[in-house]
N, C-alpha and C positions, 0 to 999 in steps of 0.2 A: 365662054366666058373666062376670062383671065380672073384670080383670086383677087387683087388689089380691086378691081375693078367693082365685083359682086360685093366684097367687105364694103368700098363705099356706096354702094345703091342700099344696100341694108340700112347700113348707119343713117343715112341720107332719109329713106323710109320711115324710120322712126325720128326722124328731126333732129338727132344727135342725142335723143333722151332712152337712158335705159330703161325696160319696161318693168326690171324690178322694184328699185327704189325711185323710180321719176323722176331722178335729178342726173342731169347734161354728162353725158359719156362723152370723150376726145376719140375720135377715129384713130389715134396714133395710139392711145390705149386699151381701145376697147378688144375685148373678145368676143367670137361669132359662136353662139350656142343654134346645133342643130335642134332644133325642135322635135324632128324625129331622128333618129341615130342611125348615124350610117349601119350600125350591122342592123339594124331594123329596115334595111333599104330605103332609108330616110336619102335624099340627094342634095346637093350645093346647090342651092338654088334660093332667089331671093324669096321666096313663101316658105322656106325651113330655114333661114336664119335669122336670129335674132343679135342685136350687137348691145352687149352688157359690159359692166364694170368685171375685172377680173375679181373682186371682193363679193361681188351678187354672184356670179356664177360658183366659187366654191362655195357661197352662202347654201346656195342653193342646191348643190351635192352635196355638201355635207348634212344637210338636213333635211332633204326628199330624195334621198340617193335612187329609189325607186316607186316614189308615188309620183301622183298626177301632179304635177306643179302647176297646171293651167289651175285647178280648184285652188290650192293654194298657195297662188302666186300674193294675192293679198294680205295674207298674213307675214308674208316677209319685204315687205315694203318699207319697214324700218330698220333692215340691213344696215348695217354701216359700211360706208363707200371708201 
């Protein structure tokens, strides 16, 4: 599947909402986060992708670089967009 099509499908699956801050994110400005890193055999699939604001992506990487972000996601929802 072409990257542009996959990116759109990931964004549409989330209804254009960033899962970190729960605010709308534009398709044109979102970044795609891999839930399972490519270095850990994560694939570029619909199930492994998550559309986020660039600031939310940076916030998560800065504050939880090696931690389990799924458990900590709720704490970060007040991150600036």
